[in-house]
C-alpha positions, 0 to 999 in steps of 0.5 A: 513543556513536557515532563521527563516521565511524559516524554518516556511514555510517549517514546515507549508508545512510539517504540511499540507502534514502530516495532509492529509496523513494517511500512513507514514513511518519514515526512517533512512539513512546513507551513501547513494550515490546519485544514491541510493537516486535517485533509492529510490525516483524513487521506491517511486514515482512508488508506489504512494508515496512522500519522504522527507528528514527532520531535526528532530526538524522541523519534530517534530514541523510540526507534532504538532496537527497531527496524526503523532505527537507522531510518530515524537517526539524525533527523532535522526539520519538522518531522512526521511519520505515516505508517501502516501494517496493512497495504503500503501501496495505498499509503504511498499513493495517498501521501504522494497525491497529497504531496503534489497538492501541497508542496510544503509536504515532503518525503524524507525517507521510507521503509517497506517490509522492513527495508529502507527505501529512498524517495524515488522508490516511494514514488515508484511504489505509489505508481503501482496498482493497488493490491486489489487490482494486482489480485484481480489481474492475477486471478484473471491470469490464473482463470484464463487458461481454464476458461479457454479449456472449457470453451474449447471442450464446449465447442467440440461438444457443440460441433458434435451436437450440430453434426448429430442433429444434421444427420437425424434431419437427413436420416443418415442414421437410419439402418 
């Protein structure tokens, strides 16, 4: 059993991490085997997130004064937290993919950009394209008009060159 001082230090550590993050997923797990837990942690690390199994009372006390205060109030059952300061879409995809393969892993709640979201919103978030894909599409949309303009201008110059070449061959420009 942990000493009171150890519990206080753990709560302070968690409070520090919760105050820095805007993206948090509260999950539940039951009957996960060690290798399944290892795969979950590996997937979360690959998505740029962190994972922590936490006692409900400790989570509630640690969340006091943070954005996650309302989210972590009144938790029941086995609880774990997956959080990131980076891309919430990548983490949501990793967790949703894992939850499909392991029915003992469930979502309880979530927070994205400091706002609480429900389970349906987590699944919607996971279905979005990744940040890199969205940036690529945006860059394509920005570049497309400029590319069309360059092609049009190049086409005019090309046609002019063809006309001048044809005129030179037929001696149309001779005095």
